[in-house]
Structure formats: structure tokens, C-alpha cells
N, C-alpha and C positions, 0 to 999 in steps of 0.2 A: 746380333741385332736385338734392339729393345727399345721400348718407349722411354723417353726422358722427360721428367717432370720438374719444372722450376716452380716451387710453391712459396711465394712471398720472399723470393731471394733478394737479399739486401747486403750491400757492402758499404761500410763507413770507415773512412780513413781519419786518423787522429794526428793532427800536426803537432810539432814540438811545443807550441804554445797552448795546446789543449783544444784548439779549434777543431770541430768535426766537419768533415766533408762527406756528404752522402753521394757516393759515386754511382750506386745502383740502388733504386728505391722500390722495394716491394714488387718485384716482377713475378707475374704468374703466366707461365707458358707451358703447354704440353706439346712435345714434339713426338709425333706418331712414329711407330716402327717403320723404318725405311724412308721417312720423309726428309726432304731437303728444305730446311728452314734458313732464311737469310736474316741476320740481324743487321739493320741498316740505320744510319743516323750520322749527324755531323761529328767532327772530331771532338772528343771529350764527353760524348753522350753516355758512355758506360758500356758500350758493346764489347770491347776487348776485355774489360774487367769482368763482365758476365762470362765470357768464354773462358777466362783464366780460372774463375771459380768452378766452372764445370770440370775443367781439366785437373783441378787440385793444386794449381800454382798460386792461387790466392785464397786466403781463408774466407769463410762465410760468416758475416756478422749476425745475420738473422735469416730465418726461412729454412726450407728443406729442399734438398736435391735428391731425387730418386731416379734410379736407372733400373728398368724392369721391375718396378715396385719396391726395390731395395734402397734404403737410405744410404747415401754414400758421402755425406758431409765430411766425416772424419777419415775417410779412406785416403791413403797416400796416392799420388798420381799413378804409380805403377800398378796399383790395385784396382783401378777404376775401369780398366779395359776400354780406354779411349785412346785415340791417336791424334796428335795435333800437328798441323802443318803451319809453320810460321811465315810471316812476311819476309824475313831475312833468309829463309830456307834452312839456316842453322846446320849446315853440313860441316863435317870435320875436314879441314883443308888438307891434312896430311894423309887421309885415308882415300882409297879408291872408291868408286861408285859401289862396287860390290861390298866393300867393307862398311861403308856408310849404311847401306841398306840392311846388312846382316847384324850390325852392332847391337841394336835393341833386342833382337831375338837371342843373341848370345848372352846378353846380360840379364834378361828377365825371364828366360824360359830354360827348360832342360832339353830342348829339341836337339836331336843329333845333328852333327855338323853337316852330314850329307843331306838331311832333310832341309836344313836352313839354306844350303846352297841351291837346292832345287826350288825352294819357295822364292828365293831372290831372283833366280833366272826367270821363273814364270811371271813374277811381277814386273821385271825389267822388260820382258817381251810385250807384256800388256801395255806398258807405258811407251813403247817404241824406243827404248834405250838399251836393248840387248847387246848392241855392239859397242857400248861405252863402259862396260863393267870394269875395265882395267884402267880407266882414266881417273884423274883426280878433279875435284870441283873447279880448280883454276883453269883447267883445260876445256871447260864446258861453257856454252852460252847460257844466258839467263833462262831461256825456255827449257834447256836440258837440265839445268840445276833444279828448276821447279819440278820437272818430272821425277828426278831422283828423290826429292823431298816427298812427293806424293807416293812414289814406290816404297819408300821407307815406312810410310804410314800403312800402306796396303798390306805389307807382309805381316804386320801385327795382327791382322784379321780382327779388328776391334769391333765393339758393339756400336761405337759412335765415332765418326770423324769430326774433328774440330779444325776449322780453317780460319786463320786470322789474316785477312787481306792478302792471300797468297799470290795474287796477280798484280799487285800494285807496282812492282819493280819492273814489269815488262812493258815494252812499247805497245802502242795502241793496236797495231795489227796482230801481234802475237797474243795480246791479252784477249782479243776477240776470238781468236782460234782456240785458246786455252779454255775460255768459257764453255765453248761447245764440247770440248774434250772432257771437261770436268762433269758436265751434265750427263754425257754418255757413260762415263765411268761410274758415276754414282747410281745411275739407272741400272747398269749391268750388275754392280755389286749389291745393290739394295740395302746399303748401310745407312742408318740414321745419320744425317749430316747437319751440322750447324756451321754456317759460313758467315763471317763478319766482313763487312765492307762499308765504306762511306760513299761508294759510287752507286747511285740509285739506278743507273742503267744495268749494272751487274745484278742488283736485287730484282729488278723487273724481269730480266731475261732468264735468270737461273733458278729462282726459288719456286717450290710448290706453294709456299706461303712466305710472307715477309713480316718481320716484327720491326716496327719503326720506333726508335728510341730518341728521346730528347731530354737532356739534363738529368739523366739517370732514370727517367720514368718511361714506362711503356705507353706509347701513344695509340697504337693500333696493331692488331694481328689479323692478317687476312691474305687472300690470294693477291697477286700483283694487280689484277684488274679491279678487285674490290677496293684496294687502297688507292688506286688511281681514279676510279669513277665514283666511289662512295667513301671519300676520306672522312674519318671520324672527327677531324677538327682542322682548323686552318693550317696548323703546322704541317700535318701530313699532306694536305693539298698543295702547300707551297714547296715541300721538300721532294715529293714524288712527281716526276715529270720534267722534261727539258725541251723547250723553255718552260719555266714554271708558270703556274696559274696567275692570271691578272686579278688584282683585288681593287675594289672601289668602296670607300666608306660612304654609306647612304643613310638618309632619313626616310622613315615610312610616313607618308602623308596621304591619307585616303587609300586609293588603290594604286599609288605610284611610289617608286623609290626615287628620291631626289639626291643627286650627287652635285658636285660643284659645276659640272659641265653638261649634264644631261638629266632627263627625267625618264624613268623606265616604268611603263605600266605593267601591272600584274593581273593575271587571271584570278578568278574566284578560288580556283583550286590551290594556287600558290599562296594567296592571301590567307587561306585557312591554316597553312603551315606556319605563317608568320605570327599569328596570334596577336597579342597586345604589345608586341615589341615596337619600339619607336625608332630604334637604330639597328642597322645590320651592316655586315660586310658582304658585298656582292662579289662573287668569283666567277670567272669564265676562262676556260683554257684557250690558248692561242689558236689551236686547230679548230675550235668550235666557232670562231668568229668568221662569218662569211663576208667576203669583200665584194662590193657592188659598185656600179658607177652612178646609180641614182637611188635616192631614198624613196621607198614606196610604202613603208609601213611604220607603225609606232615603235618598232625595235630597231629601226635604221638610224644611224647617227653619222653626221658628216665629220670627216677627219682629214688630216693631211699627213702624208708620209714624212717622218723626220729623218729616219735612217733606214737603209736597206742592208740587211746582213745575209748575203747569199751563202748557203752551205752545200750547194750542188743539187741535191734532190729537192730542196725547198728553199724558200726565202723567209727569213724572219723580218717582219716589218714592224718598226717602232712607229706607232701612230700617235698623233696628238690632236687634242681639240683646240689648242691655242698655238698655232705656228708662229705667232708674232712674239711670244715670250722669249726672253733671253735664254732661259733654261726651261724649256717646256716639259711638263709632265707627260710621260709616254706610257703606252701599254702595247703589248705584242700581239700580232696576228701572224699566222703562217699561211703561206700559199705555195703552189707548185714552183719548182725551180726553173721551169721553162717560161714562167710569166715574167715579162719585162716591166719592171716597176722602178721608178726613180724617186729620189728624195724630192720633196716639194709637190709631189703629185697628189691631187685630192682624190679621196676614196670614201665610200660609204661602208661603215662597219655594221653588219647585221648581227645582232646578238640574240639568238633564238632562246625563248623562255625555257624550253625543255632541256637546255644545256647549261643553264646557270646553276650556281651553287650559292647558298646563303649561310652565313656564319654569325653566331652571336659575337659581337665585338668585345665583350668583356671576358667571356670564358673561352672563346675560340671554337666552341663546339658547333658541329654542323647542324643547321636548322633544315636545310633542304639540299639534296644532292641530285645530280643527274642520275637517272635510273640506269643501273647496269644492264637490265633487261633491254632497255632501248638501245644501249650501245651495242649489245650483242646482235640485236635485230638489224641495226644499220650495217654491222660488219658482214652479216650473212647476205644482206641485199647487195652489197658491193661485190 
């Protein structure tokens, strides 16, 4: 186990015509010894390329990669003491489970055969596949194959686990179960782990910290709650959370924010954070919008339900200020699943000032965020 440092890590691909594509752009992240870090972002953002550079499967264009303080840029994959779990599992179809799990040890170590066998059995029992050692991958379910791939990594006793979307091929129920098992396993082993996913739910539920990437650039590194409640910019606010945050383009006029369909008054405290800006993007998460039957205050706005999207435990309500439009602009509010609400129903949306986010419309950077301290206090009160 060891600390892993990514210092200005950059990867540039050169096409046949000489055009350069920057896949990973100057990433700085330090992963603490034993930490579970999740790299998350949309497809093509550079997260898998970053993982492959750490593993030694992709060359590093610029920057330095250090493991336990030692530079490992030029080391071959087998010399880095990392173990990678792939999305496709990458099991040898002609080998049994036991042979798949022991192959790496046989090829890269001088460990005696008896010790290899004992190590494989221990790892298989840990993964709950002790009774499958004589089967081949084709005889296993997707979840069992995933456990074999994880067991093959565990027997290596690496300093760092690297996991590239290992659960994406599983069905939703099994994926949820395996998330819990992976967290428990990593906690028991205490191995530094970097986990790549495009699924922000996996990122939020699994990581000690998450690193959000977009277009090869690091947008924010923080705990899941920090990235959710205190996003560094609009991209993070939009990407983290399901349903995602609502956004409204507004102008600052005096002590109010003016949008196409509403005027939102600001307190002196919030105005002090706005400064001399004349335009902003107002953000509010769907669960922070309180639904009422009557407007009683300056932050209450009359709306009409356009679409109801029930999910069981809650309803996602698509609200509009202009129900007569042929294609009305909508924003989302969530309410409990036992609340009976129908399309066309008028509702008042209360948007509390302590829950709003403000972003610079040009840079996307956060000007004001909801306080994480407030969110934690509300959580304890509930």
C-alpha cells in the first residue's frame, strides 16, 4: 500500500495528419494510502486514459507519476505493483477459475506452486467463489466472472487497485449489490484504489473522494457531499446529482435577479457575494424546491405541472411557468412518491435563498453555493 501522486499528468495523442488531441490535460491529484478515489465524468473525458497511464498501458506525454514517492513513469506495467480490473473482465476462456487467478502469480513471481494455490483459495473464499475454482468463465454468470476478475487482482497483493468501470456489464440489482461488496472489500484490504466510472451514482456512493473530469481537465476533487453541495463550477453541479440541478439565466438588477418568467429578490448577504456582476446563472436542486398550494412570500412562484414522472419513492415533477406554450420550458422538482399530483395541476414552487447556487455565466465558476454545514445540520435534524 502506498500514496499515489499524479503531478501534471498529461496525455496527447497525435493523429496521422499531425493533429494533436489532448486527452488528459495537466491533472494534479494525490491519492492517500488506503483511499478509495473515484474518477467520474462523461464518456471521452479522459478518465480511462488516466487509469491506463497509471497502469503503464499508456505512455505519459508530460507530468510525473509517483507511487510511494518513487517516480514510475518509465516502469513497465509488471514493475508498478498495481492490479487492474477491466470492464470486460479479461478472463482466459480456456482456463478454469483457479488457473485464471493463479496465472499472474505464476508468470510474474517465483512463489512456490503450493503457496500460489493457497493464496488463490483464500482469495476465492473471500470473494465467495470457492466452489467455482474448477469451472471455466463460460459456465459463470456475469457477477461470478466479476468476482473472479477481482480475485485475480487480490492475489497479486498490489499497492494500488485500478478498476475501469468493472460493474457496467451487470444488471442494475447485481450492480447495486456489487457496489456494497466492493466497498466492504476495499475497506477490509485497505488498498489504495482508483475506480473509473461514468455513473455519478456509483461515484457518490462508493468513493472517499471523487475527481470529476470533463474534456480531459480536472474540474473538482472532493468528498461526494462537497461536490454535490459545493460544486466548483456549473459542470460539476450539472453532472453530479440525479435529477440534475435546474439552471436559470438571470440579470442582476438592484437587489433582484430577473429571469424571463420571474424576479428573485436577494438578501444583502447574497448581494455581497454577487459583487458588480450583471449576469448570473441561478441553480437550484430539484429536492430543494418546496411545493405549496399558495404563494405567501417573495420566493414563491406560481407554476403548472407539465409532466409527472413517478419513480416509486418519489415523483419528479416537470413544472412550467407557461403552460399554454406549445413546447413549454420546464424545470424539475421532486416530492414524495405518496403525493398524488397530476399533469395540469397548479402548484407554487418555493425556492429558498439558502439553497440556491449562483454561477458566473462566462466561466461557469461558482459564485455562491449552498453551505455544506447547513446541509449537514438539516440532515441531523431529520
